[in-house]
C-alpha positions as CSV (number, residue, x, y, z in Angstrom):
1,R,4.9,4.3,5.9
2,R,7.8,1.8,6.0
3,T,7.0,-1.8,7.2
4,R,8.9,-3.9,9.6
5,T,8.7,-6.9,7.4
6,G,9.0,-5.6,3.9
7,R,5.4,-6.7,3.1
8,L,2.4,-4.6,2.3
9,D,0.7,-3.6,5.5
10,P,-2.7,-2.8,6.0
11,I,-4.1,0.7,4.8
12,N,-5.2,3.3,7.4
13,P,-8.9,3.4,6.9
14,V,-9.3,7.0,8.0
15,L,-6.8,8.1,5.2
16,A,-8.8,5.8,2.8
17,K,-12.2,7.2,3.8
18,I,-10.7,10.8,3.2
19,A,-9.7,9.8,-0.2
20,A,-13.0,8.1,-1.1
21,A,-14.8,11.2,0.4
22,A,-12.8,13.7,-1.7
23,G,-14.0,12.3,-4.9
24,V,-10.6,12.4,-6.3
25,P,-8.8,9.6,-8.5
26,V,-6.6,7.4,-6.5
27,V,-3.3,6.2,-8.1
28,P,-1.8,3.0,-6.8
29,V,1.9,2.9,-6.7
30,G,4.1,-0.1,-5.6
31,M,7.7,0.1,-5.1
32,A,9.8,-3.0,-5.1
33,G,13.5,-3.2,-3.5
34,S,13.1,-0.5,-1.0
35,Y,13.1,-2.8,1.8
36,R,16.4,-4.5,0.7
37,A,17.9,-1.1,0.0
38,L,17.1,0.3,3.5
39,P,16.0,-2.3,6.1
40,P,15.0,-1.6,9.6
41,G,18.0,-0.4,11.4
42,A,20.1,0.5,8.5
43,F,21.8,3.8,8.5
44,F,22.6,3.9,5.0
45,P,21.1,2.8,1.7
46,R,22.4,-0.4,0.1
47,P,23.0,-0.4,-3.8
48,V,19.8,-2.2,-5.0
49,K,17.8,-2.0,-8.0
50,L,14.4,-0.2,-7.1
51,V,11.4,-0.7,-9.3
52,V,8.4,1.6,-9.1
53,R,5.0,0.4,-10.9
54,V,2.1,2.9,-11.3
55,G,-1.3,1.3,-11.6
56,R,-4.4,2.6,-13.3
57,A,-6.3,5.6,-11.4
58,F,-9.5,4.7,-9.8
59,R,-12.4,6.6,-8.1
60,F,-14.7,5.4,-5.3
61,E,-18.4,5.5,-5.5
62,R,-19.9,8.0,-3.3
63,G,-20.6,6.7,0.2
64,T,-17.9,4.1,0.3
65,D,-16.6,3.6,3.9
66,G,-13.1,3.7,4.9
67,E,-12.7,0.0,5.6
68,Q,-14.1,-0.9,2.0
69,A,-11.7,2.1,0.6
70,A,-8.8,0.7,2.6
71,R,-9.4,-2.9,1.2
72,R,-9.5,-1.7,-2.4
73,I,-6.4,0.5,-2.1
74,R,-4.5,-2.4,-0.6
75,Q,-5.6,-4.7,-3.3
76,E,-4.6,-2.2,-6.0
77,I,-1.1,-1.7,-4.5
78,A,-0.6,-5.5,-3.9
79,A,-1.1,-6.2,-7.5
80,L,1.9,-4.2,-8.4
81,L,4.3,-5.7,-6.0
82,P,6.5,-8.9,-6.3
83,P,5.6,-12.1,-4.3
84,D,8.0,-11.3,-1.3
85,Q,6.3,-8.0,-0.6
86,Q,2.7,-9.3,-0.8
87,P,0.6,-9.1,2.2
88,L,0.1,-12.6,4.0
89,S,-3.4,-11.9,3.8
90,L,-5.6,-9.3,1.9
91,D,-8.3,-9.7,4.7
92,A,-6.2,-8.4,7.5
93,D,-7.0,-4.7,6.7
94,S,-9.2,-4.4,9.9
95,E,-6.4,-6.0,12.1
96,S,-3.8,-3.1,12.5
97,A,-4.3,-0.2,10.1
98,A,-1.3,1.7,9.1
């Protein structure tokens, strides 16, 4: 989902648990520039360069819980983002899941 700050928000642990339980590969994707292109309150996108980076697919071990899966997904996505979109803390996953 879109963020209100432009930084990567926590990942929903329920969705992460579904991905972990499905046993399918998870492909992290980071998109830079989209917040500047369409910030909150904007009606039309601005002409801004967008960069999409795709990380290596990974799988979860059987029995991985939702919180662990959410942290791993967030770390993998964060590694693909520029500094201005990095989360302020990768440990904040349990605070307010997206």
